[in-house]
N, C-alpha and C positions, 0 to 999 in steps of 0.2 A: 797714406797719400791725402793731401788736401783736396776737397771737392766742394761743389756748390749744389744745393738742392733747390730746384725751381718748381714753381707751379705756373703752368701756362693755361689760360682760359680763353677760348674763342668767344668773342663778344657778339651780341645781337642775334644769337641763334637759340632755338628751343627744339628739342631738349638740350640741356647744357652739355657742352663739350669741353673737357679739361684733362690735363695730363700732369702728373707729378713725377719728376725724374731727377737723377743725380748725374753730374758730369765732372770729370777731373778739372781742377781749377786752372790747369795749364792751357786749356782750350782758348780759342779766339772766338770772335763773334760770328765768323762764317761757320765755324764748327757748331756753335749754338743754333744757327739757322738750320743746319743739316739735321741736328737732333730733333728740333721742333718739327721739321718736315716729316721725318720718319715716325715720330711719336704720335703726332696728330693724325697723319694719314694723307698728307699732301704728296704731290709727285714732283716737286721742284721744277715746275714748268713755266714759272713766271718770275718777275723781279720781286724784290723785297726790300724793306729797310727796317732797322731798329731806330726808335726815336727815344732819346734819353734827355730829360731835363736836368742838366748837370748842376749840382749844388755848388761846385767849386767855381766854375767859370760863368755861371748864370747864362749859359748858352744852351740851345737845343743841339745835342749831338745826334747826327743822323749817320748810321752805318749802313752802307750799301754793298751789293755784291758785284756791281758792274764798274769797271774802270772808266768807261766812257762818261758816266755821270760825274765822277771825281775830276776827270780832265776838264769837263765843261764848267764845273764849279771853279776850278783853278783859273780857267780863262776868264770867267766873270770877275774874279777877284782882281786879275790883272787889268781888266777894263776899268773897273772902278778906281783903281790906283792912278791910272793915267787920265781918267775923265771923271773926277768927283762930281756927283750931281748937285744941282743947286738946291739949297735948303728950301723946303716948302713945296717942291715940285713932286709930281707923281713918281718920277724916277728916284727921288730922295727917299720916299716911303718904301720903295722896293729895296733900296740900298740898306735902309735900317733893318728891314726884315732879313736881308742877306747876311749882314754882319752879326746877327744874333744866332745864326745857324752855322754849325761846323760840319762839313760833309767829309766822312772818312771811309776808307775801304775796309770792310768788315774783317777781311783776312789779315789786316795789318794791326788790329787792335785786340789785345788780350782781354779776356773777361775781367781779370783782376784790376784792370785800369779804371773800371767804372762801377761794377755791380755792387761792391760792398758799400759804397757811399751813395749809390743811387739804386736801391733795391727794387724799385718798381719802375717799369718802362714798357714801351709798346713795341710790338712786332707787326708790321703790315705785310701781307703777302698778296700778290696779284693786284696791281694798281687799277685794274678794270673792275674786278669783283670786289676788291677792297676788303679782304678778310682781316679784321682787326683783332689782335690777340693782346691780352694783358699778361705781362711776364713779371713774376714776383720771386725775388730771392728769399726763400723761407729760412734757410739754415746753411751755415758754413760747417761742413763735415771735416773733422781733423784726421779721421782714421779710415778713410774710404779704402776698401780692399781691392778695388779693380782699377785697371788702367783704361777702361772704356765706359761709356754712358750706360745707365740702366734706368728703365722705366719702373717706377715703384707702384703706381696705380693710375687709374684714369676712368673716365666715364664718357659715354656718348660717341656716336659714329661721325666721322668727318664728312662734311658735304662733298659731293663730287666736284671735280675741277670744272670750271667754265659753266657753272649752273646759273650764274647771274647774281652772285652775292646773296645776302640774306633774303631779299624779296624773291629772287629766283628760286632759292632753296625752299621757301615756304610753299611756292607753287609746285615744286618738285615733290615735296612730301604729300601735298594734297592729292596729286595725280597718282602717286605710288600707293597711297592708302586706299584709293577707290578702284577696285578691280573692274568696275563697270564703266569707268571713264574711257572714252574712245582713244585717248592718248596713252593709256596705261601700258600697253604692251610695247609701244614704241619707246616710251620713257624708260621702261625696265631694261630694254635692250641697249639703249643709249648709256644708262648708268653702268651696266656691265662692261661696256666698252671703255668707260672712264675709270674702271678699276674700283668702282664703288663697292665696299664690303664692310661688314660690321667690325667694330673695334675688337681686337684680340690681343691682350697684353702679352701672352706667351709668344705669339708670332712677332710682335713689335720688338721684343727683347732679342729674339733670334736674329732679326734684321740688324738691330743695333750692334750686336756682337760681331756679325759678319762684316759690317761696315768698318769697324774700328780695330778688330784684332788681326 
């Protein structure tokens, strides 16, 4: 079976968090989102998008999970068709940005449509905390033996949900490291409630198999 080997790296955090996994080539971008969520350690509690600088169309392809965003984007396209903005106006600059971006529903787009010709792209999770991931297609596997994703290796524990992005995570680590900090016990209890736990490759692969088999 044909498959894709990806390396996903969470940016702007220390120590580094990264995962290397293989997925069947037949999957779509919503499937890839699900694999990243499980592999990294997120809980799929927020919106996401993939952002691809497409070499063929010279457009930014954004793949999202919510149909409402796609519908709003379609409505905006209809508006511009009926009311083209005047060149040089502020609305015209917004229009220029709009036409350079194509918004698609992640579940409607197969990985094979973009990843081989655009092997490096971004995955943003939680638009509040803004967790920025670099996704790299490392290898096309021609003889993958499974019909489900597998995590090959990884390093680093995923930050807890809703911690406040990289700055909040830095503060979280500072408090957790100092047992004498007056907020330590409260922070520890909060982290437990968020499902915060150390990265365990064996457990992740068990979860992936349960999800896909």
